[in-house]
C-alpha positions in Angstrom: 5.5 7.4 -6.9 2.7 8.5 -4.6 1.3 6.3 -1.8 -1.9 6.1 0.2 -1.5 4.4 3.6 -4.5 2.5 4.6 -5.8 2.9 8.1 -4.0 -0.1 9.4 -0.6 1.1 8.2 1.2 2.6 11.2 1.5 6.3 11.4 5.1 6.1 12.6 5.9 4.3 9.3 4.1 7.0 7.4 6.2 9.6 9.0 9.4 7.7 8.3 8.5 7.4 4.6 7.7 11.1 4.5 11.1 11.9 6.0 12.6 9.8 3.2 10.9 12.3 0.8 8.2 10.0 -0.3 4.7 11.4 -0.9 2.4 9.5 1.5 -1.2 10.4 2.2 -2.7 8.6 5.2 -6.3 7.5 5.7 -5.8 7.6 9.5 -5.0 11.3 9.2 -7.4 12.3 6.4 -10.5 10.2 6.6 -10.5 7.5 9.3 -13.2 5.0 9.2 -14.0 5.1 5.5 -14.7 1.8 3.7 -12.1 -0.1 1.7 -14.0 0.7 -1.5 -13.7 4.4 -0.8 -10.0 4.0 -0.3 -9.8 2.3 -3.7 -11.7 5.1 -5.4 -9.4 7.7 -3.7 -6.3 5.9 -4.7 -7.5 5.5 -8.3 -8.5 9.2 -8.5 -5.2 10.4 -7.0 -3.0 7.8 -8.9 -1.6 6.4 -5.7 -0.2 3.0 -4.6 -2.1 1.6 -1.6 0.0 0.5 1.4 -2.0 -2.0 3.5 -2.1 -5.0 5.8 -5.7 -5.7 4.6 -6.2 -8.6 2.2 -9.6 -7.5 1.1 -8.2 -5.4 -1.7 -7.5 -8.4 -3.9 -11.2 -9.4 -3.8 -12.4 -5.8 -4.4 -10.1 -5.4 -7.4 -10.1 -8.8 -9.1 -13.5 -10.3 -8.1 -15.7 -7.2 -7.7 -13.9 -5.2 -10.4 -13.8 -2.0 -8.4 -11.5 0.7 -9.8 -7.8 -0.2 -9.7 -5.4 2.1 -7.9 -2.0 2.8 -9.3 -0.8 -0.2 -7.4 -1.3 -2.1 -4.2 1.4 -3.2 -1.7 -0.2 -5.8 0.6 2.1 -6.5 3.6 1.1 -10.0 4.6 2.6 -10.3 8.0 2.3 -8.8 11.5 4.9 -6.1 12.0 7.2 -6.5 15.0 7.3 -2.7 15.5 5.4 0.2 14.0 8.5 1.4 12.1 9.1 -2.0 10.5 6.7 -1.5 7.5 8.6 1.7 6.5 12.0 -0.1 6.7 10.8 -3.0 4.6 9.2 -0.6 2.0 12.3 1.5 1.8 14.4 -1.6 1.2 12.0 -2.8 -1.5 12.1 0.5 -3.3 15.8 0.1 -3.7 15.5 -3.4 -5.3 16.6 -3.3 -8.9 13.9 -4.3 -11.3 11.1 -4.4 -8.8 8.1 -2.2 -9.9 5.0 -1.4 -7.9 2.9 0.7 -10.3 0.4 -1.4 -12.2 1.0 -4.4 -9.9 -0.7 -6.0 -6.9 2.3 -6.8 -4.7 2.1 -9.3 -1.8 5.0 -8.9 0.6 5.7 -11.7 3.0 8.7 -12.0 5.3 10.3 -14.6 3.0 8.9 -13.8 -0.5 7.3 -11.2 -2.8 4.6 -12.1 -5.3 3.2 -9.8 -7.9 0.1 -9.9 -10.2 -0.7 -7.3 -12.8 -3.6 -5.1 -12.0 -6.6 -5.3 -14.4 
């Protein structure tokens, strides 16, 4: 699975995920300041799952019908530390039966919700 970390996803978490042998591209490193719609197009073109703290992607995908990426993982909480998102994601990736490709996944501290991508 390939990931695209949105600009609001901490670089420390990106580095931790890479150290765990995950392929993670970072908007902060590659193209800071681009619009969310451009992030979506890139993720769709590169078949990546978006990692984000930005709730706008649901509207862009479901209401405005912009191109769907391989998946979206929307972390709907404020991290306590910059490495926390990586820790949570690594734990989620170990969860039996949980899939992220083809799904819009909302991760809260106490629950996970998923909706199929169009």
